[in-house]
C-alpha positions in Angstrom: 0.0 0.0 0.0 1.5 3.4 -1.0 1.8 6.3 1.4 2.5 10.0 1.1 5.4 11.2 3.2 7.5 14.3 3.6 10.8 14.2 1.7 13.5 12.6 3.8 17.3 12.1 3.5 16.7 8.5 4.7 15.5 7.6 1.2 18.4 9.1 -0.7 19.2 5.8 -2.5 15.6 5.1 -3.2 15.1 8.6 -4.6 18.2 8.1 -6.8 16.7 5.0 -8.2 13.5 6.9 -9.1 15.6 9.7 -10.6 17.5 7.2 -12.7 14.2 5.6 -13.9 13.2 9.0 -15.4 16.6 9.2 -17.2 18.9 12.2 -17.7 17.6 15.7 -17.1 15.5 17.5 -14.6 11.9 16.5 -15.4 10.4 14.8 -12.4 7.2 16.8 -11.8 6.2 17.0 -8.2 9.8 16.9 -6.8 10.7 20.6 -7.1 14.0 19.7 -8.6 15.9 22.6 -10.2 18.8 22.3 -12.6 21.1 23.9 -10.0 20.3 21.2 -7.4 23.1 18.8 -6.7 21.4 15.6 -5.5 24.1 12.9 -6.0 26.1 13.5 -2.8 24.6 13.0 0.6 25.3 16.7 1.5 23.8 18.0 -1.7 20.7 15.8 -1.3 20.3 17.0 2.3 20.5 20.6 1.1 17.8 20.0 -1.6 15.5 18.1 0.8 15.8 21.0 3.3 14.9 23.5 0.6 11.8 21.7 -0.6 10.6 20.9 2.9 11.2 24.4 4.3 9.1 26.3 1.8 6.3 28.1 3.6 4.2 28.4 0.4 4.3 24.7 -0.8 3.8 21.2 0.6 5.9 18.5 -1.0 5.1 14.8 -0.6 6.8 11.6 -1.9 4.7 8.7 -3.0 6.4 5.7 -1.3 5.8 2.0 -1.0 8.0 -0.4 0.9 10.8 2.3 1.0 10.7 2.7 -2.8 10.1 6.2 -4.1 7.4 5.9 -6.8 6.8 9.6 -7.4 6.2 13.0 -6.0 3.5 15.6 -5.6 3.6 19.2 -4.6 0.8 21.6 -3.5 1.9 25.2 -4.3 0.1 28.0 -2.4 1.8 31.2 -3.4 -0.4 33.4 -5.7 2.4 33.9 -8.2 3.3 33.5 -11.8 4.6 29.9 -11.2 1.2 28.8 -9.9 -0.6 30.7 -12.7 1.6 29.0 -15.3 2.0 25.5 -13.8 -1.0 25.2 -11.4 -1.4 24.7 -7.7 -0.5 21.0 -7.9 2.3 19.2 -9.8 2.9 15.5 -9.7 4.9 12.8 -11.4 5.2 9.0 -11.3 8.4 7.3 -12.2 8.0 5.4 -15.5 8.3 1.9 -13.9 5.4 2.6 -11.5 2.9 4.1 -13.9 -0.5 2.6 -14.9 -1.3 1.7 -11.2 -3.5 4.6 -10.3 -0.9 6.2 -8.1 -1.2 9.7 -9.5 -5.0 9.6 -9.1 -4.7 8.3 -5.6 -2.0 10.9 -4.6 -3.9 13.8 -6.2 -7.0 12.8 -4.2 -5.1 12.7 -1.0 -3.5 16.1 -1.6 -6.9 17.6 -2.6 -8.1 16.4 0.9 -5.2 18.4 2.4 -6.1 21.4 0.3 -9.7 21.4 1.5 -8.4 22.4 4.9 -6.9 25.6 3.4 -8.8 28.8 2.6 -9.0 28.0 -1.1 -12.2 27.5 -3.0 -10.6 25.9 -6.1 -7.3 24.5 -7.3 -5.7 25.0 -10.7 -4.0 22.1 -12.4 -2.1 22.3 -15.7 -0.9 19.5 -18.0 0.4 19.1 -21.5 -2.4 18.8 -24.0 -0.9 15.5 -25.2 -0.6 14.0 -21.7 -3.7 11.8 -21.7 -2.8 10.0 -18.5 -2.5 13.3 -16.6 -5.8 14.6 -18.1 -7.6 11.4 -16.9 -6.0 11.7 -13.5 -7.2 15.3 -13.1 -10.7 14.5 -14.5 -11.1 11.5 -12.2 -10.6 13.9 -9.3 -13.2 16.4 -10.5 -11.2 18.6 -12.8 -13.1 20.7 -15.3 -11.3 22.0 -18.4 -11.0 25.8 -18.3 -9.1 26.2 -21.6 -6.3 25.0 -23.8 -3.5 27.4 -24.1 -0.8 27.4 -26.8 2.8 27.3 -25.6 6.2 27.3 -27.3 6.3 23.5 -27.3 2.6 22.7 -28.1 -0.3 23.4 -25.8 -1.3 23.0 -22.1 -4.7 22.2 -20.8 -5.9 24.1 -17.7 -8.3 22.5 -15.2 -10.0 23.8 -12.1 -11.1 21.5 -9.2 -13.7 23.0 -6.9 -12.8 22.3 -3.2 -16.0 23.5 -1.6 
């Protein structure tokens, strides 16, 4: 049974395995990883974990099962351009753990957390070609607001009403 946990340095090797599963680059949605983050060394990893857990305007969780990191999900609360562009919630499931319903489950759990906040609705954004993400959002009550052109194609914007 999976669980949502706060990021921890205890799972450095398990996180590294998830990172390797995605392949080279910084593209693990839901982890808050930046190109400038050094996560290979224990010290660099600890610095990154501290950064993503100490942000007052976001809540990061890892999707973990039997000490294996399967993905990440983040709830962003700051009313800034990042949220307007990428949404309140970002998530990603490592390739080898996909097609198990983990993203749908994790999004539902984070939406439960969001309902305790003074928000009436949550914005989610995904690539217009990401059918799996669209289904995940729609299974959790997402209603399409609009499709928006981008430099690389288009994004689909959804709203989920919390109350």
